[in-house]
MOPAC internal coordinates of N, CA, C and O (Angstrom, degrees):
PM7 1SCF
backbone

  N    0.0000 0     0.00 0     0.00 0    0    0    0
  C    1.4391 1     0.00 0     0.00 0    1    0    0
  C    1.5313 1   109.91 1     0.00 0    2    1    0
  O    1.2310 1   120.82 1   -48.06 1    3    2    1
  N    1.3341 1   116.03 1   131.94 1    3    2    1
  C    1.4470 1   120.59 1  -179.98 1    5    3    2
  C    1.5178 1   110.68 1   -84.04 1    6    5    3
  O    1.2310 1   120.39 1   -41.89 1    7    6    5
  N    1.3049 1   116.87 1   138.11 1    7    6    5
  C    1.4522 1   119.12 1   175.11 1    9    7    6
  C    1.5328 1   108.06 1   -95.83 1   10    9    7
  O    1.2310 1   119.87 1   -10.99 1   11   10    9
  N    1.3097 1   117.86 1   169.01 1   11   10    9
  C    1.4584 1   122.51 1  -178.00 1   13   11   10
  C    1.5213 1   110.11 1   -56.38 1   14   13   11
  O    1.2310 1   120.36 1   141.68 1   15   14   13
  N    1.3402 1   116.91 1   -38.32 1   15   14   13
  C    1.4373 1   121.11 1  -179.62 1   17   15   14
  C    1.5303 1   111.43 1   -59.45 1   18   17   15
  O    1.2310 1   120.14 1   137.50 1   19   18   17
  N    1.3207 1   117.34 1   -42.50 1   19   18   17
  C    1.4639 1   120.83 1   177.70 1   21   19   18
  C    1.5228 1   111.98 1   -64.16 1   22   21   19
  O    1.2310 1   120.26 1   142.92 1   23   22   21
  N    1.3054 1   117.11 1   -37.08 1   23   22   21
  C    1.4525 1   120.70 1  -177.18 1   25   23   22
  C    1.5255 1   112.16 1   -73.72 1   26   25   23
  O    1.2310 1   119.75 1   164.67 1   27   26   25
  N    1.3274 1   118.08 1   -15.33 1   27   26   25
  C    1.4555 1   121.88 1  -177.23 1   29   27   26
  C    1.5326 1   112.42 1  -118.21 1   30   29   27
  O    1.2310 1   120.17 1  -151.52 1   31   30   29
  N    1.2936 1   117.29 1    28.48 1   31   30   29
  C    1.4603 1   121.65 1  -177.14 1   33   31   30
  C    1.5207 1   110.49 1   -88.12 1   34   33   31
  O    1.2310 1   120.81 1   -53.21 1   35   34   33
  N    1.3398 1   116.06 1   126.79 1   35   34   33
  C    1.4593 1   122.17 1  -179.72 1   37   35   34
  C    1.5224 1   107.69 1  -124.39 1   38   37   35
  O    1.2310 1   120.70 1   -49.13 1   39   38   37
  N    1.3294 1   116.27 1   130.87 1   39   38   37
  C    1.4630 1   121.41 1   177.25 1   41   39   38
  C    1.5368 1   107.32 1   -96.69 1   42   41   39
  O    1.2310 1   120.70 1   -49.32 1   43   42   41
  N    1.3254 1   116.26 1   130.68 1   43   42   41
  C    1.4631 1   121.19 1  -175.51 1   45   43   42
  C    1.5262 1   109.34 1  -124.86 1   46   45   43
  O    1.2310 1   120.62 1   -54.98 1   47   46   45
  N    1.3328 1   116.42 1   125.02 1   47   46   45
  C    1.4502 1   122.43 1   179.15 1   49   47   46
  C    1.5207 1   109.53 1  -117.71 1   50   49   47
  O    1.2310 1   120.09 1   -61.09 1   51   50   49
  N    1.3247 1   117.43 1   118.91 1   51   50   49
  C    1.4582 1   122.65 1   175.42 1   53   51   50
  C    1.5070 1   110.21 1  -159.70 1   54   53   51
  O    1.2310 1   120.57 1   -38.50 1   55   54   53
  N    1.3152 1   116.51 1   141.50 1   55   54   53
  C    1.4763 1   119.37 1  -178.82 1   57   55   54
  C    1.5305 1   112.60 1   -87.72 1   58   57   55
  O    1.2310 1   119.88 1   178.99 1   59   58   57
  N    1.3181 1   117.84 1    -1.01 1   59   58   57
  C    1.4516 1   122.95 1   178.70 1   61   59   58
  C    1.5328 1   109.11 1   -97.76 1   62   61   59
  O    1.2310 1   119.69 1   -70.58 1   63   62   61
  N    1.3460 1   118.20 1   109.42 1   63   62   61
  C    1.4788 1   120.79 1  -177.34 1   65   63   62
  C    1.5323 1   112.96 1   -57.65 1   66   65   63
  O    1.2310 1   120.13 1   143.18 1   67   66   65
  N    1.3244 1   117.36 1   -36.82 1   67   66   65
  C    1.4472 1   120.75 1   178.56 1   69   67   66
  C    1.5219 1   112.36 1   -64.28 1   70   69   67
  O    1.2310 1   120.99 1   139.12 1   71   70   69
  N    1.3188 1   115.71 1   -40.88 1   71   70   69
  C    1.4692 1   121.37 1   178.35 1   73   71   70
  C    1.5212 1   109.51 1   -65.41 1   74   73   71
  O    1.2310 1   119.92 1   135.81 1   75   74   73
  N    1.3209 1   117.75 1   -44.19 1   75   74   73
  C    1.4746 1   121.07 1   178.53 1   77   75   74
  C    1.5136 1   110.73 1   -58.15 1   78   77   75
  O    1.2310 1   120.70 1   133.02 1   79   78   77
  N    1.3292 1   116.27 1   -46.98 1   79   78   77
  C    1.4591 1   120.41 1  -178.82 1   81   79   78
  C    1.5276 1   111.14 1   -63.57 1   82   81   79
  O    1.2310 1   120.68 1   137.71 1   83   82   81
  N    1.3290 1   116.31 1   -42.29 1   83   82   81
  C    1.4547 1   120.30 1  -179.97 1   85   83   82
  C    1.5063 1   112.63 1   -64.64 1   86   85   83
  O    1.2310 1   120.28 1   137.17 1   87   86   85
  N    1.3165 1   117.07 1   -42.83 1   87   86   85
  C    1.4738 1   120.96 1   178.84 1   89   87   86
  C    1.5256 1   109.90 1   -65.91 1   90   89   87
  O    1.2310 1   119.98 1   138.33 1   91   90   89
  N    1.3409 1   117.65 1   -41.67 1   91   90   89
  C    1.4640 1   120.08 1   176.95 1   93   91   90
  C    1.5148 1   111.05 1   -58.56 1   94   93   91
  O    1.2310 1   120.45 1   134.58 1   95   94   93
  N    1.3205 1   116.74 1   -45.42 1   95   94   93
  C    1.4670 1   121.51 1  -179.03 1   97   95   94
  C    1.5373 1   110.28 1   -62.43 1   98   97   95
  O    1.2310 1   120.15 1   134.56 1   99   98   97
  N    1.3096 1   117.32 1   -45.44 1   99   98   97
  C    1.4607 1   122.17 1   179.34 1  101   99   98
  C    1.5195 1   111.68 1   -61.24 1  102  101   99
  O    1.2310 1   120.75 1   133.25 1  103  102  101
  N    1.3403 1   116.17 1   -46.75 1  103  102  101
  C    1.4523 1   120.29 1  -179.44 1  105  103  102
  C    1.5316 1   111.19 1   -64.56 1  106  105  103
  O    1.2310 1   120.11 1   139.79 1  107  106  105
  N    1.3213 1   117.40 1   -40.21 1  107  106  105
  C    1.4538 1   121.38 1   178.97 1  109  107  106
  C    1.5463 1   110.50 1   -61.04 1  110  109  107
  O    1.2310 1   120.43 1   141.25 1  111  110  109
  N    1.3229 1   116.78 1   -38.75 1  111  110  109
  C    1.4659 1   120.87 1   178.64 1  113  111  110
  C    1.5216 1   112.31 1   -63.48 1  114  113  111
  O    1.2310 1   120.89 1   158.97 1  115  114  113
  N    1.3107 1   115.90 1   -21.03 1  115  114  113
  C    1.4790 1   120.91 1  -178.42 1  117  115  114
  C    1.5309 1   111.18 1  -112.30 1  118  117  115
  O    1.2310 1   120.76 1  -154.03 1  119  118  117
  N    1.3187 1   116.15 1    25.97 1  119  118  117
  C    1.4704 1   123.66 1   174.10 1  121  119  118
  C    1.5058 1   115.37 1    65.13 1  122  121  119
  O    1.2310 1   120.74 1  -148.13 1  123  122  121
  N    1.3535 1   116.18 1    31.87 1  123  122  121
  C    1.4408 1   121.79 1   173.67 1  125  123  122
  C    1.5143 1   109.57 1  -112.13 1  126  125  123
  O    1.2310 1   120.87 1   -34.22 1  127  126  125
  N    1.3236 1   115.94 1   145.78 1  127  126  125
  C    1.4546 1   120.74 1   174.25 1  129  127  126
  C    1.5151 1   108.26 1  -103.58 1  130  129  127
  O    1.2310 1   120.88 1   -57.29 1  131  130  129
  N    1.3320 1   115.93 1   122.71 1  131  130  129
  C    1.4630 1   120.76 1   179.61 1  133  131  130
  C    1.5244 1   110.07 1   -99.12 1  134  133  131
  O    1.2310 1   121.72 1   -41.84 1  135  134  133
  N    1.3153 1   114.31 1   138.16 1  135  134  133
  C    1.4764 1   120.08 1   169.15 1  137  135  134
  C    1.5259 1   104.89 1  -110.10 1  138  137  135
  O    1.2310 1   120.62 1   -67.76 1  139  138  137
  N    1.3450 1   116.41 1   112.24 1  139  138  137
  C    1.4514 1   120.19 1  -176.59 1  141  139  138
  C    1.5415 1   113.25 1   -87.52 1  142  141  139
  O    1.2310 1   121.32 1   -34.45 1  143  142  141
  N    1.3229 1   115.09 1   145.55 1  143  142  141
  C    1.4612 1   122.68 1   175.77 1  145  143  142
  C    1.5232 1   106.57 1  -132.19 1  146  145  143
  O    1.2310 1   119.95 1   -52.09 1  147  146  145
  N    1.3330 1   117.71 1   127.91 1  147  146  145
  C    1.4649 1   121.08 1  -177.22 1  149  147  146
  C    1.5275 1   112.75 1   -87.57 1  150  149  147
  O    1.2310 1   120.46 1   179.01 1  151  150  149
  N    1.3031 1   116.72 1    -0.99 1  151  150  149
  C    1.4902 1   119.61 1   178.60 1  153  151  150
  C    1.5157 1   109.83 1  -160.65 1  154  153  151
  O    1.2310 1   121.57 1   -16.55 1  155  154  153
  N    1.3311 1   114.60 1   163.45 1  155  154  153
  C    1.4518 1   119.60 1   175.58 1  157  155  154
  C    1.5263 1   110.62 1   -64.20 1  158  157  155
  O    1.2310 1   120.70 1   145.38 1  159  158  157
  N    1.3293 1   116.27 1   -34.62 1  159  158  157
  C    1.4566 1   120.51 1   178.82 1  161  159  158
  C    1.5270 1   110.87 1   -61.33 1  162  161  159
  O    1.2310 1   120.44 1   134.96 1  163  162  161
  N    1.3331 1   116.76 1   -45.04 1  163  162  161
  C    1.4562 1   120.33 1   178.37 1  165  163  162
  C    1.5237 1   111.03 1   -64.11 1  166  165  163
  O    1.2310 1   120.92 1   140.62 1  167  166  165
  N    1.3406 1   115.85 1   -39.38 1  167  166  165
  C    1.4655 1   120.58 1   178.01 1  169  167  166
  C    1.5134 1   112.20 1   -61.22 1  170  169  167
  O    1.2310 1   120.44 1   141.54 1  171  170  169
  N    1.3293 1   116.76 1   -38.46 1  171  170  169
  C    1.4648 1   121.42 1  -178.82 1  173  171  170
  C    1.5123 1   112.53 1   -63.29 1  174  173  171
  O    1.2310 1   119.68 1   155.88 1  175  174  173
  N    1.3343 1   118.21 1   -24.12 1  175  174  173
  C    1.4446 1   121.14 1  -178.66 1  177  175  174
  C    1.5199 1   112.90 1   -80.63 1  178  177  175
  O    1.2310 1   120.34 1   166.77 1  179  178  177
  N    1.3400 1   116.95 1   -13.23 1  179  178  177
  C    1.4691 1   120.45 1   179.85 1  181  179  178
  C    1.5193 1   109.50 1   -68.78 1  182  181  179
  O    1.2310 1   120.48 1   -38.38 1  183  182  181
  N    1.3317 1   116.68 1   141.62 1  183  182  181
  C    1.4769 1   118.52 1  -175.05 1  185  183  182
  C    1.5179 1   113.24 1  -115.19 1  186  185  183
  O    1.2310 1   119.02 1   167.91 1  187  186  185
  N    1.3168 1   119.47 1   -12.09 1  187  186  185
  C    1.4507 1   121.74 1  -170.56 1  189  187  186
  C    1.5345 1   112.45 1  -107.75 1  190  189  187
  O    1.2310 1   120.17 1  -124.06 1  191  190  189
  N    1.3196 1   117.28 1    55.94 1  191  190  189
  C    1.4665 1   121.60 1  -176.58 1  193  191  190
  C    1.5209 1   112.49 1   -68.68 1  194  193  191
  O    1.2310 1   119.65 1   152.64 1  195  194  193
  N    1.3102 1   118.28 1   -27.36 1  195  194  193
  C    1.4638 1   121.52 1  -175.59 1  197  195  194
  C    1.5299 1   112.97 1   -62.96 1  198  197  195
  O    1.2310 1   120.21 1   153.87 1  199  198  197
  N    1.3310 1   117.21 1   -26.13 1  199  198  197
  C    1.4490 1   120.65 1  -176.65 1  201  199  198
  C    1.5326 1   112.50 1   -82.48 1  202  201  199
  O    1.2310 1   119.91 1   164.71 1  203  202  201
  N    1.3283 1   117.78 1   -15.29 1  203  202  201
  C    1.4696 1   120.83 1  -176.87 1  205  203  202
  C    1.5260 1   110.54 1   -78.68 1  206  205  203
  O    1.2310 1   121.21 1   -39.92 1  207  206  205
  N    1.3230 1   115.30 1   140.08 1  207  206  205
  C    1.4533 1   120.15 1   175.17 1  209  207  206
  C    1.5323 1   111.21 1   -91.07 1  210  209  207
  O    1.2310 1   121.50 1   163.73 1  211  210  209
  N    1.3497 1   114.73 1   -16.27 1  211  210  209
  C    1.4689 1   118.95 1  -175.99 1  213  211  210
  C    1.5189 1   109.06 1  -161.27 1  214  213  211
  O    1.2310 1   121.08 1   -28.34 1  215  214  213
  N    1.3379 1   115.55 1   151.66 1  215  214  213
  C    1.4445 1   122.54 1   171.97 1  217  215  214
  C    1.5276 1   106.86 1  -124.27 1  218  217  215
  O    1.2310 1   120.66 1   -53.79 1  219  218  217
  N    1.3242 1   116.35 1   126.21 1  219  218  217
  C    1.4595 1   121.21 1   178.06 1  221  219  218
  C    1.5324 1   107.03 1  -106.79 1  222  221  219
  O    1.2310 1   120.06 1   -57.53 1  223  222  221
  N    1.3507 1   117.50 1   122.47 1  223  222  221
  C    1.4702 1   123.01 1  -177.77 1  225  223  222
  C    1.5507 1   108.35 1  -120.45 1  226  225  223
  O    1.2310 1   120.61 1   -35.03 1  227  226  225
  N    1.3212 1   116.45 1   144.97 1  227  226  225
  C    1.4853 1   121.40 1   169.68 1  229  227  226
  C    1.5190 1   108.85 1   -85.51 1  230  229  227
  O    1.2310 1   120.39 1   -31.84 1  231  230  229
  N    1.3008 1   116.85 1   148.16 1  231  230  229
  C    1.4666 1   120.51 1   173.96 1  233  231  230
  C    1.5215 1   114.66 1    77.56 1  234  233  231
  O    1.2310 1   119.15 1  -151.63 1  235  234  233
  N    1.2871 1   119.22 1    28.37 1  235  234  233
  C    1.4636 1   122.79 1  -178.38 1  237  235  234
  C    1.5209 1   110.47 1   -71.81 1  238  237  235
  O    1.2310 1   120.31 1   -46.09 1  239  238  237
  N    1.3052 1   117.01 1   133.91 1  239  238  237
  C    1.4595 1   121.35 1   177.95 1  241  239  238
  C    1.5238 1   110.59 1   -96.72 1  242  241  239
  O    1.2310 1   120.29 1   147.79 1  243  242  241
  N    1.3178 1   117.05 1   -32.21 1  243  242  241
  C    1.4791 1   120.44 1  -178.04 1  245  243  242
  C    1.5288 1   109.14 1  -152.13 1  246  245  243
  O    1.2310 1   122.11 1   -26.72 1  247  246  245
  N    1.3009 1   113.56 1   153.28 1  247  246  245
  C    1.4556 1   121.39 1   172.24 1  249  247  246
  C    1.5056 1   107.28 1  -127.09 1  250  249  247
  O    1.2310 1   120.36 1   -59.27 1  251  250  249
  N    1.2995 1   116.92 1   120.73 1  251  250  249
  C    1.4575 1   121.42 1  -177.33 1  253  251  250
  C    1.5153 1   110.45 1  -114.48 1  254  253  251
  O    1.2310 1   120.91 1   -47.14 1  255  254  253
  N    1.3189 1   115.86 1   132.86 1  255  254  253
  C    1.4617 1   121.88 1   173.45 1  257  255  254
  C    1.5038 1   107.73 1  -108.58 1  258  257  255
  O    1.2310 1   120.65 1   -39.92 1  259  258  257
  N    1.3350 1   116.37 1   140.08 1  259  258  257
  C    1.4578 1   120.31 1   177.88 1  261  259  258
  C    1.5280 1   109.53 1   -73.89 1  262  261  259
  O    1.2310 1   119.52 1   -34.01 1  263  262  261
  N    1.2827 1   118.51 1   145.99 1  263  262  261
  C    1.4629 1   126.64 1    -9.67 1  265  263  262
  C    1.5268 1   110.16 1   -76.66 1  266  265  263
  O    1.2310 1   120.61 1   -32.24 1  267  266  265
  N    1.3200 1   116.43 1   147.76 1  267  266  265
  C    1.4716 1   120.37 1   177.34 1  269  267  266
  C    1.5262 1   108.23 1  -126.82 1  270  269  267
  O    1.2310 1   121.56 1   -24.23 1  271  270  269
  N    1.3319 1   114.61 1   155.77 1  271  270  269
  C    1.4715 1   119.51 1   179.98 1  273  271  270
  C    1.5162 1   109.70 1   -82.78 1  274  273  271
  O    1.2310 1   121.32 1   -19.22 1  275  274  273
  N    1.3208 1   115.08 1   160.78 1  275  274  273
  C    1.4574 1   119.68 1   177.36 1  277  275  274
  C    1.5189 1   110.24 1   -60.93 1  278  277  275
  O    1.2310 1   120.14 1   140.73 1  279  278  277
  N    1.3071 1   117.34 1   -39.27 1  279  278  277
  C    1.4655 1   121.89 1  -179.80 1  281  279  278
  C    1.5360 1   111.34 1   -62.66 1  282  281  279
  O    1.2310 1   119.95 1   139.14 1  283  282  281
  N    1.3204 1   117.71 1   -40.86 1  283  282  281
  C    1.4653 1   120.08 1  -179.25 1  285  283  282
  C    1.5236 1   111.93 1   -68.79 1  286  285  283
  O    1.2310 1   120.00 1   161.04 1  287  286  285
  N    1.3217 1   117.60 1   -18.96 1  287  286  285
  C    1.4683 1   121.72 1   174.98 1  289  287  286
  C    1.5243 1   111.61 1   -86.90 1  290  289  287
  O    1.2310 1   120.60 1   135.80 1  291  290  289
  N    1.3274 1   116.45 1   -44.20 1  291  290  289
  C    1.4702 1   121.62 1  -174.36 1  293  291  290
  C    1.5385 1   112.32 1   -73.17 1  294  293  291
  O    1.2310 1   119.31 1   141.69 1  295  294  293
  N    1.3239 1   118.92 1   -38.31 1  295  294  293
  C    1.4609 1   120.01 1  -178.37 1  297  295  294
  C    1.5266 1   113.70 1   -58.79 1  298  297  295
  O    1.2310 1   118.81 1   130.87 1  299  298  297
  N    1.3449 1   119.88 1   -49.13 1  299  298  297
  C    1.4671 1   119.00 1   176.93 1  301  299  298
  C    1.5283 1   113.28 1   -63.83 1  302  301  299
  O    1.2310 1   120.49 1   146.91 1  303  302  301
  N    1.3409 1   116.67 1   -33.09 1  303  302  301
  C    1.4728 1   119.52 1   177.16 1  305  303  302
  C    1.5199 1   110.95 1   -64.51 1  306  305  303
  O    1.2310 1   120.55 1   138.55 1  307  306  305
  N    1.2966 1   116.55 1   -41.45 1  307  306  305
  C    1.4675 1   120.91 1   177.28 1  309  307  306
  C    1.5296 1   110.50 1   -63.53 1  310  309  307
  O    1.2310 1   120.70 1   138.52 1  311  310  309
  N    1.3167 1   116.27 1   -41.48 1  311  310  309
  C    1.4598 1   121.69 1   179.18 1  313  311  310
  C    1.5318 1   110.67 1   -63.30 1  314  313  311
  O    1.2310 1   120.36 1   137.44 1  315  314  313
  N    1.3287 1   116.92 1   -42.56 1  315  314  313
  C    1.4501 1   122.04 1  -179.38 1  317  315  314
  C    1.5241 1   113.02 1   -66.57 1  318  317  315
  O    1.2310 1   121.01 1   145.22 1  319  318  317
  N    1.3243 1   115.68 1   -34.78 1  319  318  317
  C    1.4613 1   119.08 1  -176.58 1  321  319  318
  C    1.5252 1   112.97 1   -92.93 1  322  321  319
  O    1.2310 1   119.37 1   171.91 1  323  322  321
  N    1.3091 1   118.81 1    -8.09 1  323  322  321
  C    1.4843 1   122.64 1  -175.44 1  325  323  322
  C    1.5252 1   110.96 1   -58.53 1  326  325  323
  O    1.2310 1   119.02 1   139.31 1  327  326  325
  N    1.3002 1   119.47 1   -40.69 1  327  326  325
  C    1.4480 1   121.41 1  -176.99 1  329  327  326
  C    1.5100 1   114.67 1   -84.97 1  330  329  327
  O    1.2310 1   119.63 1   179.73 1  331  330  329
  N    1.3113 1   118.32 1    -0.27 1  331  330  329
  C    1.4650 1   122.03 1  -175.47 1  333  331  330
  C    1.5128 1   114.55 1   -93.68 1  334  333  331
  O    1.2310 1   119.83 1   168.76 1  335  334  333
  N    1.3346 1   117.93 1   -11.24 1  335  334  333
  C    1.4554 1   117.78 1  -176.60 1  337  335  334
  C    1.5081 1   112.94 1   -94.69 1  338  337  335
  O    1.2310 1   120.10 1   180.00 1  339  338  337

């Protein structure tokens, strides 16, 4: 059985400590529990993703909702990798 806390769990990833604290405070005011991560590495160690209702990430290039086209997936990937070569 899920408790209210499980239904309102939000995972937040940001490398700015002030931003993490601000988002946590805002979410708490609206009855959400935030689990903060200061890096992608820290986020990768989390194991309970199924309980989260949302993940907030810094630096997002695209947000895709299912169903999505192949083009809507590939274009942001190309954009993200363009500066890496």
